[in-house]
C-alpha positions, 0 to 999 in steps of 0.5 A: 855267865861263865865264872871268871873270878869276879867276886863281890865288890867293885870291878876294875874295868881298866885292869879287866880290859887288859886281860886276855880273858877280856872278850869273855866278860859279859853283863847279864840283864833281865830278858827283854830289858836291854838292847845291844848293837847286835841283838837283844839277849840276856847277856852282852859282851862287857867291852867294845859293845854299845849297850842301851838300857831300858826306856821304861825304868832303871835296871841292874846289870850284873857281872859276876857278883857285882851289880851296877845301876843303869838309868833308864834310856842310857847308852854306854860303851866301855872301850879304849880310845881306839874304839870310840869311833863306834859312836859316830852316827851313820847320819849326822842328824843322829849326832850329839848336840851336847858333849861333855869331855873330862879327859884323864889329863897327865898329872904328876900327882895322879901318876904318883898316887896311881889314882887312874890311868892318864892320857898324853895330850896328843891322843886327844887331838884325834878324838872324832868330836866333829864327826860325833856332832849333830848336823846342826852343831853342838855345844862342847864342854871340856874340863881342864886342870888349873895348869896354864900350859894345859889351858893354852893347849886346849884353846890353841890346839885342841879346840881348833883340831876339833873344829870348836870355837871358844865361847865361855869359861866356867869355874867349879869352886869346891867347898867343904860341908861347912861352906869354906873353900877346900884350899886357899885361892893363892895356893900354888898347887891344889887350887880350890877350883877347876875350869870348864871351857865351853865352845861350839861346833858349827852347823854342818848344813848350809842353811839360811834358817833362823836357827842357823843365822842365830848360831853363826851370826855376830851375836852368836851364843849371847845367852851363854854366860861367861865366867859363871861359877858353880859351887859344890862339895866335891865327891870322889877324886875327879868326880865332877858336878852334873852339868846337864840342867845347866848346859841343855838350855844352851845347845844350838838349834833349840827345836831339837831334843837334847842329845848328850854325850859324855867322853871319858865318863865315869858314871851314867846319865838318863837319856845320855850316851857315855863312853870311856874305859870305866863309865860304870865306875860310880854306878855300882850299887854301893854308891846308891841308897834306897829312899 
């Protein structure tokens, strides 16, 4: 790989993508261990390329002196929102039936501290959620902050724009290592919890099968609990608890294998597809320890 000044440490993918050299940056892998959308090779472009890891074991992707751990059978795309359409399947039967979305909501505190780039709400309306969904529908999970105005926007504008029908609200309660809440419940700002809105995209197939009737009938999604509370110790800023095991049992069409997609991802999951401008943020080897 050409030396483009990437030294040991963590790569700031957002800053790299803005440089004129961005098309020159590459990941290197052991030959035969990774597939890219063009052809199998020892290296593949870092940005705007769909990359799939080995189906046999986890592996390491290198960029200069930086190393990132890739779970087995994961897929990721590092790009801005203009390139997310690359993930739309040619056949909706190859779409995703479970989507977790964690947008970088506009936030004065985040902007002031320059923690990460935020995105105006209007851009989220154009996310191709409906086109990304599986033919038999999808469960969509959307993380939101505690602002009432934002929740109103998500429920009355964003979900309808995506074609998602609201089904439940979950809460993530953040606690310290001692088990106490990270802040008082009645604090005006910095509340100790965040909300997860859950909804369903309907089937794209006009089927009369038992699965379809269950999905579109009057008792739809009866097994998805409402006002469910997750309790955990928060990690680095904006890093959310894993939801895969909790949500996979509620995807529509249980005869289908789980096909998971995380939008605005900051880490990878085995068997899932992850998209965002820094989906490898927490995959650096510095975040892992050998057992």
